[in-house]
N, C-alpha and C positions, 0 to 999 in steps of 0.2 A: 583457564578454559582449554589451554592447549593440551592439559594433562587427560582430558575428559574423564573417563570412569577411574582414572588413578589419582584423582583430586582428593586430597583427604577432608578439605574444609572444616577444619577444627575450631573455626571461631576466632583465631589469633589476630592480633593488630597488624603484626609483622609475620610474613610467611615466606617459604621458599616457593620454589616453582610448582610443588605439588600441594600446597596449602598447609604444609607443617610448620610447627615451629622450626626456626633455624637453630642450629647448634651454636655454642659460644664462638667458634671460629667466624662462623659466617655473621654472626651479629656483629663481632668487633670490626669485621672487613666492612660491613654496610656501615656503621657508625662512622669509621675513618672516610670514607668515600663521602658521605653527607657531610661531614663536618668540612673536610677539605673543599667541597663544591660551593659551601655557603659562607665561607669566611670566618666563623667563630674558632676560636683557639681550640686544638685539638685536646679533650680530656679522655680520661681513663674511664671506662663504663664502671668500674668498681668504686670509683671516687664519686661519679653521679649517683650510684647505688646507696652509698653512704651518706650522700648529702640528702637524698629523698627520704631515706629512714629516720635521719636525725629530724629533719623537718617535721614529719609525721608524729614522731615522738614527742618533739617541742610543742605541738599543737594538740596533744590530747588524746592520740591514738594508743590504746591500751596496748600494753607489752606482747600479749599473746597474739593480737592482730598483726603486730608488726612482724612477728617471727613467722606467720602465715604468709605475709606479704613477701617475705626474703625466702622463703622455701624453707625455712628451719623447723625442725620437730622441738629444739630447744630454745627457750627464750634468752638464756643466759647467752648463747652464740651470738645471737642478734645484737644484744646489748653491749656484748664485749668487743666486736668486731665492726660493729656498723653505725652504732649511735653515739655520735662523737659531742663533747660539750662545745658550746659556742663561746664567744668573749663575754656574754653577759651571764654565763653560767658560771664564769671563771672569777668575776668580780669580787663577790665576798672573799674567796681565798685571797685575791690580791690584796684586798682592803686588811685582812686579818694578818697579812704578812708584813704590810707596812706599820701596822702597829706593834709588832713584835721588833721591829727595826728602829723604834723610838719616834716613829711619825714620820720618818723621812720620806 
């Protein structure tokens, strides 16, 4: 409101003083302040990004929509860097490995 006519009003959830989307540095600074003020352990935003995209992928969101959500034009980039297997995904490989080791 203090920006008056200079307010951008882009409809973002988190905005700077003029209503625009914050840049990466501003976003990281705000996230750190919020985490420090509210007590949870500090996490990197990119770790949270990967967790969110992995959760969405594990719950059936199609790859092309994951890429859109991540802001990527290439689905391969999203899958390679952000969608991580969890422990349940790795169990079949672990069981197969135990079979190779003689059932140990």
